[in-house]
N, C-alpha and C positions, 0 to 999 in steps of 0.2 A: 638660614637653616640649610644644612646639607641634605642631600638626597638620602633619606633614611627609608629602609624597607621594613614595613610592619607586616608580620605574618602571625597567623594563629599558631599556637604551639602548646606545649605542656600537656594538659589534660583536656584540651579542646576536642570536640567531636565534629564529624561531618555527616550530613544527612543527604541521602540520595533517594529520589523518588523514581519508581519504575512504573510506567504506564503499561497495563496489560488489558487484553480484551477478551470477553467471554465468547465472542463470535468465532465460529469454527473456521471461517476464512482467514482469520488473523492468527491462527494457531502457531504457525512457524515463526512469525515475528514475535509473538508473545514468548515462545520458548527461547528465542535468541536474547530477548531482553532479560529474561530471568537468568539465563546462563551468564550473561555479562554481569548482572547484579551479583550473582554468586561469586564470580571471579573478583570483582571489586571489593566485596566484603572481606576477602582474605588478605588484602593488601595492608601492610603496616609500614608507615613511614617513620623515619627517624626525625630528629629535631631539624627544623628548617634552618638553612644557612644562606647567607647572602653570597651569591656567586656573580661576579662581574668580570668578564673578560674584555678588557679595554682594547686588546688587539683586534678582536672580532668586531667590536663597535666601530673602531677606526676604519676597518676595512669596508664596512657597510656604508659609513658616511662618505668615504671616498668614491664608492660605487654610485651613490646618489648624486654626488657632485658631477661625476663624469656623465651620467644620464641627463642631468640638467643642462650641461654644456652641449651634449648631443642634441637635445630637444631645441635649445636656442639656435643651434646651427640649422636644424631642419626648418624652424620657424622663419629664419632669415631666407633660406632657399625658397620657401613657399611665397614669401612676401615679394622676392625678386621676380619669381615666375608670374605672380599676379600683376606686377607692374608692367611686365613686358607684354602681357595679353591686352 
């Protein structure tokens, strides 16, 4: 089976919970939460599409391989230093 991406779409809905507090000390955080929820409510997304940029993925894989090689070299240096002590 190939790597298929399954996403919700069509008439699906998203639910967001916002936690607020009646405590006066939490008033500013509650206001921030309510403002954020209000902004989120206005967002409308189009239909989901699969986006895969293989060049970015290849770049990151190469970076990981380089870091692995660097770590191996550092491990070898540490091992040699331990042996000389």
